C-alpha angles and dihedrals in degrees: 000000000000128000122218111208124202094008117169114254108265093016125158088260090074088071094051129077096261139114102252120207108188128166094282091053094044110227090213086078095056105133099193147197099148126082114264142221104207124200102174116183109277106189094098091048104043138086093280097043092124089067097041121107103204124171113266094257097039097094091057092058089077090060091050090050090049091051091052093050089051094046101042103019127241137102138307117205126203136150118279106263094036111157089217090085093059097040094047094040093239117170114258119231110288094023122114118270119273126242089282092055088251121147135173136235133182121227135173114230091211085077088067097044107281111144092230131045093255098184108216137192120217124195109199131192127181099020119085116231091245090055097057114121116261114275120233124247115280113280128222117239118226096190142002127263090244091061094053126092114251098256093050092044092053098040120110113228111239093237090052091049089051091049091051088049089053088055093050091047089057095056110129111207093216088063094054114082113214109242134175 
């Protein structure tokens, strides 16, 4: 079993065999013990954060998601350029793993069917880099993220969700340090 934390209501994850924690279910209450795919809100962390109007507590949800990935293993997804990496001291792609065994990679969601490139950072704990599922061939964008409506821009392509699920399903508990 895999838990998806901070999923959008009505997301593609509702059609997959996962334990979905959307806003109504409140991912802050996730008790474990399953690996997670975490999609914490990114608007207060991204390139346009200065214009975002997040709820007061929203920025902290990323730290909760990070804690769950470190505790149970799995993957945290955020846009490339997210300030979370700097603030939380997460390793950048190509850097050595952190004290939790976590490392980062960059992917482009267009490779899984998104209409725009949508460059994305992933922070992964519990799955060695060499054990990641094979990536698809590079996709061809048909638009830019800026030209998409919000819902389409934020949506996770089904093939990408399945790939993230494959990562979470490969979490080996001996590789995940228990943290508080």
